[in-house]
Backbone as numpy.savetxt, mean C-alpha at the origin, in Angstrom:
# Nx Ny Nz CAx CAy CAz Cx Cy Cz
2.32 -13.77 11.11 0.71 -12.53 10.99 0.72 -12.72 9.44
-0.40 -12.10 8.95 -0.75 -12.16 7.28 -1.07 -11.39 7.08
-0.50 -10.30 6.36 -1.01 -9.05 5.98 -1.90 -9.17 3.99
-2.53 -7.88 3.67 -2.71 -8.26 2.48 -1.61 -6.65 1.95
-1.30 -6.66 0.92 -0.70 -5.73 -0.66 -1.64 -5.33 -1.18
-2.56 -4.16 -0.80 -2.77 -3.64 -1.79 -1.96 -2.73 -3.01
-2.36 -2.74 -4.33 -2.15 -2.08 -4.93 -3.45 -1.18 -6.33
-3.40 0.39 -6.06 -4.39 0.86 -7.19 -4.14 1.02 -8.30
-4.83 1.86 -8.91 -4.98 1.99 -10.61 -3.84 2.20 -11.44
-3.44 1.40 -12.32 -1.96 2.09 -13.77 -1.46 1.03 -12.71
-0.95 1.00 -11.77 0.00 -0.01 -10.88 0.51 -1.14 -12.07
-0.50 -1.57 -12.52 -0.49 -3.29 -13.30 0.38 -2.96 -14.68
0.60 -1.33 -14.76 1.45 -1.22 -15.60 3.14 -1.10 -15.46
3.70 -1.14 -14.13 5.26 -0.93 -13.72 5.31 -1.67 -14.81
6.65 -0.65 -14.54 7.54 -1.86 -15.44 8.34 -0.91 -17.12
6.58 -0.15 -17.36 7.07 0.38 -18.81 6.19 1.53 -18.60
5.25 1.74 -17.72 4.84 3.63 -17.40 5.77 4.01 -17.00
6.19 5.22 -17.43 6.96 6.67 -17.00 8.14 6.04 -15.72
9.18 5.05 -16.88 9.89 4.14 -15.99 11.03 5.52 -14.98
11.08 6.78 -15.65 11.91 7.81 -14.58 10.89 8.38 -13.69
9.91 8.15 -13.17 9.25 8.47 -12.17 9.33 6.94 -10.91
8.61 5.97 -11.82 8.46 4.83 -10.77 9.40 3.65 -10.87
9.90 3.62 -12.07 11.07 2.79 -11.92 10.78 1.79 -13.36
12.04 0.83 -13.27 11.88 -0.33 -14.29 11.65 -1.70 -13.59
11.25 -2.00 -12.53 10.56 -2.92 -12.01 9.05 -3.03 -12.23
8.47 -4.44 -12.32 6.84 -4.59 -12.77 6.50 -4.82 -11.66
5.55 -4.79 -11.43 4.67 -4.96 -10.05 4.83 -6.28 -9.62
4.51 -7.20 -10.27 5.38 -8.90 -9.87 6.59 -9.12 -9.56
7.72 -8.59 -10.08 8.71 -8.34 -9.75 8.91 -7.80 -8.28
8.25 -6.71 -7.69 8.02 -6.11 -6.52 7.25 -7.04 -5.46
6.38 -7.53 -5.87 5.72 -8.77 -5.08 6.31 -9.45 -4.61
6.88 -10.17 -5.94 7.83 -10.88 -5.60 8.81 -10.88 -4.22
9.33 -9.85 -4.62 10.19 -9.83 -2.97 9.54 -9.24 -2.27
8.47 -8.70 -1.78 7.67 -8.38 -0.90 7.45 -9.99 -0.60
7.11 -11.11 -1.24 6.23 -12.46 -1.09 7.90 -12.96 -0.27
9.38 -13.03 -0.51 10.39 -13.33 0.30 10.54 -13.22 1.35
10.90 -11.29 1.68 11.10 -10.70 2.72 9.74 -11.40 4.28
8.50 -10.89 3.70 7.37 -11.80 4.21 7.85 -13.17 4.87
8.26 -14.32 3.54 8.56 -15.10 4.45 9.99 -16.06 5.05
10.64 -14.73 5.01 12.62 -14.51 5.29 11.60 -14.08 7.26
10.62 -13.62 7.11 10.27 -12.80 8.57 9.28 -14.01 9.23
9.34 -14.82 8.10 7.50 -15.85 9.05 6.30 -15.37 8.87
6.38 -13.96 8.26 4.58 -14.32 7.91 3.65 -14.24 6.39
2.78 -14.01 6.25 2.15 -14.65 4.79 1.50 -12.84 4.72
2.03 -13.02 3.33 1.30 -11.98 2.69 0.35 -12.68 1.04
-0.56 -11.61 1.04 -1.53 -11.61 -0.38 -1.66 -10.69 -0.90
-1.66 -10.47 -2.48 -1.41 -9.21 -3.27 -2.71 -9.08 -3.82
-3.16 -7.91 -4.05 -4.50 -7.12 -5.02 -3.91 -6.13 -5.74
-4.62 -6.06 -6.98 -4.52 -4.95 -7.81 -5.31 -4.28 -8.34
-5.91 -3.10 -7.94 -7.30 -2.87 -9.16 -7.56 -1.80 -9.66
-7.66 -1.88 -11.11 -8.09 -0.34 -11.30 -9.43 0.61 -10.87
-10.32 -0.06 -10.06 -11.32 0.37 -10.14 -11.78 0.35 -8.36
-12.21 1.28 -8.00 -11.88 1.86 -7.12 -12.81 1.41 -5.52
-14.18 0.48 -6.63 -14.71 0.51 -5.07 -14.41 -1.61 -4.94
-13.45 -1.94 -6.40 -12.94 -2.77 -5.84 -11.90 -2.65 -4.64
-11.30 -1.94 -4.52 -10.51 -1.39 -3.48 -11.30 -1.63 -2.32
-12.51 -0.91 -2.19 -12.78 -0.11 -0.73 -13.67 -1.70 -0.64
-13.80 -2.95 -1.41 -14.13 -4.06 -1.08 -13.33 -5.22 -0.40
-12.29 -5.12 -0.71 -10.93 -5.63 -0.61 -10.34 -4.84 0.58
-10.38 -3.90 1.28 -10.47 -3.78 2.62 -11.22 -3.78 3.44
-12.59 -3.86 3.00 -13.53 -4.09 4.13 -13.50 -5.68 4.70
-13.07 -6.06 3.23 -13.25 -7.88 3.92 -12.16 -8.39 4.74
-10.75 -7.19 4.35 -9.52 -7.59 5.23 -9.60 -7.30 6.63
-10.35 -6.84 7.29 -10.82 -7.29 8.22 -11.28 -8.78 8.72
-10.94 -9.38 9.77 -10.83 -10.62 10.46 -10.32 -11.52 9.86
-9.59 -11.38 7.88 -8.15 -12.40 7.52 -7.24 -11.50 7.70
-6.74 -10.49 8.28 -5.69 -10.32 7.96 -4.98 -9.29 9.33
-3.74 -9.30 9.44 -3.46 -8.33 10.55 -3.06 -6.76 9.91
-3.02 -6.93 8.94 -2.61 -4.94 8.88 -2.81 -5.07 7.24
-2.63 -3.98 6.64 -2.71 -4.31 5.11 -1.33 -2.78 4.55
-1.18 -3.17 3.64 0.06 -2.11 2.97 -0.62 -1.63 1.50
-1.23 -0.38 1.63 -1.52 0.01 0.22 -0.88 0.97 -0.16
-1.30 0.30 -1.52 -0.18 1.66 -2.88 -1.51 2.96 -3.73
-2.19 3.56 -2.85 -3.70 3.57 -3.39 -3.76 4.38 -4.83
-1.77 4.96 -5.38 -1.95 5.46 -6.42 -2.96 6.43 -6.42
-3.09 7.08 -7.57 -4.30 8.21 -8.05 -5.12 8.80 -7.00
-5.60 7.35 -6.42 -6.81 7.69 -5.57 -6.39 8.14 -3.90
-4.87 8.22 -3.62 -4.87 8.71 -2.67 -5.19 10.59 -2.47
-5.41 11.24 -3.85 -5.78 11.97 -3.93 -7.11 12.56 -3.87
-7.73 11.37 -4.33 -9.37 11.73 -4.23 -10.31 10.70 -3.74
-9.86 9.89 -3.10 -11.21 9.19 -3.02 -11.31 9.07 -1.41
-12.07 9.12 -0.90 -13.30 9.63 0.03 -13.45 7.86 0.83
-13.87 7.36 -0.45 -14.41 5.95 -0.34 -12.99 5.43 0.13
-12.27 4.78 -0.09 -10.89 4.28 0.67 -10.91 5.03 1.90
-11.13 6.28 2.08 -10.46 7.06 2.94 -11.20 6.13 4.21
-12.85 5.93 4.15 -13.94 6.09 4.65 -13.87 4.08 5.19
-13.24 3.33 3.81 -13.04 1.90 4.16 -12.11 1.87 5.45
-11.13 2.68 5.06 -9.93 2.46 5.92 -10.71 2.45 7.45
-11.72 3.45 7.56 -11.67 4.10 9.03 -12.56 3.05 9.44
-13.57 1.97 8.92 -14.53 1.53 8.91 -14.24 0.07 9.33
-12.61 -0.33 9.07 -11.71 -1.37 9.67 -10.98 -1.19 10.85
-10.78 -2.07 11.52 -10.13 -1.89 12.60 -8.50 -3.06 12.56
-7.75 -2.44 11.37 -6.93 -2.99 10.92 -6.26 -1.55 10.88
-4.57 -1.79 10.90 -3.43 -0.84 11.04 -3.40 -1.03 9.45
-3.24 -0.05 8.30 -2.92 0.92 7.18 -1.41 1.64 6.71
-0.57 0.27 6.36 0.48 1.67 6.19 0.73 2.26 4.67
0.79 3.48 4.15 0.14 3.85 2.52 1.96 3.88 2.27
2.12 3.28 1.10 3.51 3.57 0.03 2.92 4.14 -1.44
4.18 4.96 -1.45 3.92 5.40 -2.93 5.69 5.25 -3.47
5.98 4.82 -4.92 6.73 4.54 -5.19 7.82 5.66 -5.61
7.09 6.62 -5.94 7.64 8.41 -6.13 7.43 9.19 -4.76
7.60 10.48 -4.74 7.11 11.14 -3.60 6.32 12.11 -3.95
4.55 11.86 -3.95 4.28 13.19 -4.42 3.68 14.20 -4.63
4.55 15.14 -3.22 4.29 15.76 -2.96 5.30 16.74 -3.13
6.12 16.02 -4.05 7.52 17.01 -4.42 7.26 17.01 -6.26
5.83 16.65 -6.07 5.50 16.49 -8.17 3.96 17.85 -8.16
3.14 17.32 -8.78 2.22 18.07 -9.26 1.17 18.64 -8.35
0.73 19.78 -8.27 -0.14 20.29 -7.37 -0.96 19.48 -6.92
-1.78 18.88 -8.07 -3.39 17.95 -7.01 -2.33 16.97 -6.54
-1.00 16.55 -6.26 -1.11 15.36 -6.22 -0.01 16.07 -4.27
-0.61 17.15 -3.71 -0.40 18.01 -2.98 -1.53 17.18 -1.92
-2.94 17.12 -2.28 -3.92 16.56 -0.90 -3.89 14.92 -1.12
-3.47 14.76 0.45 -3.30 13.50 0.76 -5.21 12.86 1.65
-5.94 12.13 0.34 -7.09 12.01 1.28 -7.03 10.86 2.70
-5.77 10.04 3.02 -5.29 9.31 3.53 -4.35 9.46 5.06
-3.92 10.80 4.74 -2.95 10.83 5.14 -3.24 11.09 6.78
-4.66 10.95 6.96 -4.65 11.12 8.57 -5.52 9.68 9.46
-5.32 8.79 8.57 -6.33 7.98 8.71 -5.52 6.42 8.31
-3.61 6.56 8.02 -2.87 5.75 8.25 -2.03 5.52 9.00
-1.73 4.51 9.52 -0.08 4.66 10.64 1.10 4.88 10.63
1.42 5.10 9.32 2.36 5.44 8.43 2.42 5.15 7.02
3.61 5.77 6.37 3.47 6.02 5.36 5.00 6.27 4.47
5.46 5.08 3.81 6.58 5.47 3.27 6.72 5.56 1.98
7.46 6.82 1.08 7.39 7.24 -0.40 8.89 7.25 -0.86
9.02 7.20 -2.56 10.30 8.05 -2.66 11.42 6.72 -2.97
10.98 5.56 -2.22 11.86 4.21 -2.71 11.83 3.28 -3.24
11.15 3.72 -4.49 10.35 3.15 -5.46 9.78 1.34 -4.91
10.17 0.76 -5.27 9.45 -0.93 -4.78 9.65 -1.66 -3.23
11.07 -0.99 -3.01 11.18 -1.08 -1.59 11.02 -0.49 -1.01
10.55 0.67 -1.11 9.48 0.81 -0.03 8.37 0.22 0.26
7.38 -0.98 -0.53 6.58 -1.88 -0.22 7.39 -2.78 1.61
8.64 -3.55 0.81 9.11 -4.17 2.53 9.62 -2.97 2.87
9.98 -1.62 2.98 9.52 -1.37 4.02 8.79 -0.56 5.11
7.76 -0.58 4.44 6.23 -0.22 4.73 6.11 -1.56 5.55
5.99 -2.85 5.12 5.71 -4.00 5.36 6.49 -4.15 7.04
8.00 -4.25 7.19 8.52 -3.85 8.66 7.91 -3.41 9.21
8.05 -1.76 8.50 7.32 -1.08 9.96 6.01 -1.48 10.27
5.14 -1.64 9.31 3.60 -2.63 9.91 3.56 -3.05 10.90
4.60 -4.37 10.34 4.85 -5.38 11.53 5.92 -4.95 13.20
6.38 -4.19 13.14 7.01 -3.69 14.25 5.99 -2.85 15.12
4.53 -2.27 14.00 3.88 -1.30 14.40 3.10 -2.27 15.50
2.85 -3.51 15.30 1.36 -4.37 15.59 2.50 -4.77 17.22
4.08 -5.77 16.60 4.20 -5.69 17.81 4.53 -4.78 19.00
4.94 -3.89 18.61 4.85 -3.17 19.47 3.68 -2.67 19.75
2.25 -2.13 19.53 1.15 -2.20 19.97 0.68 -3.65 21.09
1.33 -4.76 20.64 0.52 -6.09 21.62 1.72 -6.22 23.14
2.83 -5.13 22.51 3.86 -5.22 23.68 3.35 -4.97 25.13
């Protein structure tokens, strides 16, 4: 199977931004770990990061027909983006949401999640390991849905 790993705004700054919340690992380091996991499991992954909401929407739309599923860390767009929500609804692919921290334990404005009811699952609070957990869950979801 082939999966798209999408990252939203400011995640390109991982490793330097708010290390107490987001950890010390860079996005490149996290992506390398995801790639190793996917290869060992016999799957393929592609990566994209954008600070631009419309670019993320385009990537979600373009994933249909090319990928079996998406793992997305929408970052701040989790709390604001109807456009990303609608893009997920418009495609016929399962999407798993991942967050490095636990948004529900943070500021009040992070209590809103625009994607909660359109994703098949969510992993949060495990730092960079959350991506691998999300991918593992997505693979299992797809295998069980085919059975």
